[in-house]
C-alpha positions as CSV (number, residue, x, y, z in Angstrom):
1,M,-15.6,-11.3,-9.3
2,A,-13.9,-8.0,-10.4
3,V,-11.0,-7.8,-12.7
4,R,-9.1,-4.5,-12.5
5,T,-6.8,-3.1,-15.1
6,A,-3.9,-0.6,-15.2
7,K,-1.5,0.1,-18.0
8,A,2.0,1.5,-18.4
9,E,4.1,2.7,-21.4
10,W,7.8,3.4,-21.4
11,N,9.5,5.4,-24.2
12,G,13.3,5.7,-24.7
13,S,16.2,4.3,-22.8
14,L,16.2,3.4,-19.1
15,M,18.1,6.4,-17.9
16,Q,16.7,9.1,-20.2
17,G,13.3,7.6,-21.1
18,R,9.9,8.6,-19.7
19,G,6.8,6.6,-19.0
20,K,3.2,6.9,-18.2
21,M,1.0,4.8,-15.9
22,A,-2.8,4.9,-15.8
23,L,-5.5,3.2,-13.9
24,G,-8.2,1.5,-16.0
25,S,-10.9,3.5,-14.2
26,G,-9.4,6.8,-15.4
27,A,-9.1,7.9,-11.7
28,F,-5.3,8.3,-12.0
29,E,-2.7,8.9,-14.7
30,G,0.9,9.8,-13.9
31,A,4.3,10.2,-15.4
32,Y,7.3,8.2,-14.2
33,S,11.0,8.1,-15.0
34,F,14.3,6.6,-13.8
35,S,14.7,9.6,-11.6
36,S,11.2,9.4,-10.0
37,R,11.8,5.7,-9.3
38,F,15.4,5.4,-8.2
39,E,16.1,9.0,-7.1
40,E,14.0,11.8,-5.8
41,G,12.8,13.1,-9.2
42,A,9.3,14.4,-10.0
43,G,6.6,11.9,-10.9
44,T,5.3,8.7,-9.6
45,N,6.7,5.1,-9.6
46,P,5.4,1.6,-9.4
47,E,6.3,1.3,-5.7
48,E,4.3,4.4,-4.8
49,L,1.2,3.0,-6.5
50,L,1.7,-0.4,-4.8
51,G,1.9,1.4,-1.5
52,A,-1.3,3.2,-2.2
53,A,-3.0,-0.1,-3.1
54,H,-1.7,-1.8,0.0
55,A,-2.7,1.1,2.3
56,G,-6.2,1.2,0.8
57,C,-6.7,-2.6,1.0
58,F,-5.5,-2.8,4.6
59,S,-7.7,0.1,5.7
60,M,-10.7,-1.6,4.2
61,A,-9.8,-5.0,5.6
62,L,-9.4,-3.5,9.1
63,T,-12.7,-1.6,8.9
64,A,-14.5,-4.8,7.7
65,A,-13.1,-6.9,10.5
66,L,-13.9,-4.3,13.1
67,S,-17.4,-3.7,11.8
68,K,-18.2,-7.5,11.6
69,N,-17.3,-7.7,15.3
70,G,-19.5,-4.8,16.4
71,F,-16.9,-2.0,16.4
72,N,-17.7,0.8,14.0
73,P,-14.6,2.9,13.3
74,S,-15.1,6.5,12.4
75,R,-11.7,6.7,10.7
76,V,-8.9,4.4,9.6
77,A,-5.9,6.2,8.1
78,T,-3.0,4.1,6.8
79,T,0.4,5.0,5.3
80,A,2.5,2.4,3.5
81,K,6.2,2.9,3.1
82,V,7.6,0.7,0.3
83,H,11.3,0.0,0.5
84,L,12.9,-0.6,-2.9
85,M,16.5,-1.8,-2.4
86,K,19.4,-3.0,-4.5
87,V,19.8,-6.7,-3.8
88,G,22.7,-8.2,-5.6
89,E,22.6,-7.1,-9.2
90,S,18.9,-6.2,-9.3
91,F,16.3,-4.4,-7.2
92,A,13.7,-5.8,-4.9
93,I,10.9,-4.6,-2.7
94,T,12.3,-5.8,0.6
95,T,9.9,-4.4,3.2
96,I,6.6,-2.6,3.4
97,E,5.8,-0.7,6.6
98,L,2.1,-0.2,7.3
99,E,1.4,2.6,9.8
100,T,-2.3,3.0,10.7
101,E,-4.2,5.1,13.1
102,A,-7.9,4.5,13.8
103,N,-10.7,6.0,15.7
104,V,-12.7,3.1,17.1
105,P,-15.1,3.9,19.9
106,G,-15.3,1.3,22.7
107,I,-12.5,-1.0,21.7
108,D,-9.8,-2.3,24.0
109,P,-6.2,-1.6,22.6
110,A,-5.2,-5.2,22.7
111,R,-8.3,-6.3,20.8
112,F,-7.6,-3.6,18.3
113,Q,-4.1,-4.9,17.7
114,E,-5.5,-8.4,17.1
115,F,-7.8,-7.0,14.4
116,A,-5.0,-5.0,12.9
117,E,-2.7,-8.0,12.7
118,G,-5.5,-10.0,11.1
119,A,-6.1,-7.3,8.5
120,K,-2.4,-7.2,7.7
121,K,-2.4,-11.0,7.0
122,G,-5.8,-11.1,5.3
123,C,-6.1,-8.2,3.0
124,P,-5.7,-9.4,-0.7
125,V,-2.8,-7.1,-1.4
126,S,-0.9,-8.4,1.6
127,K,-1.6,-12.0,0.4
128,A,-0.3,-11.0,-3.1
129,L,2.9,-9.7,-1.5
130,A,3.5,-12.7,0.7
131,G,7.2,-12.8,-0.3
132,T,7.8,-9.4,1.2
133,E,8.3,-8.6,4.8
134,I,5.3,-6.5,6.0
135,K,5.6,-4.6,9.3
136,L,2.7,-3.0,11.1
137,T,2.4,-0.2,13.6
138,A,-1.2,0.3,14.6
139,R,-2.4,3.0,17.0
140,L,-5.8,4.0,18.4
141,A,-6.3,7.7,18.1
142,S,-7.0,9.4,21.4
């Protein structure tokens, strides 16, 4: 199966240094710093990229499950909020909140929730993050 790559480089001290992260495909390259990670500074951070990966994985897993069962969504839009918190003397990703909204013609809301919960548990990124609390809010668009 596929092996994906990404790389990061950090130069300088933790507080004043700067870094760069890039996807192996070349689709994204971004700067990061202490400020962009732990404050509200400009640039990206590992948690933001992890959130994008999780939102993308979940959206595809939900679409796959729906399609496999005869429901063809016209849109699945997911946001991931990744909570980086100080825990003791270090930091940890404590929670990821997935919020999704989907247009799925002909599906019952309760059945949609079942598929959404299944996608939350079954997407490969969720599985990789099994030690993190993952919350889900799933809505059908009207």
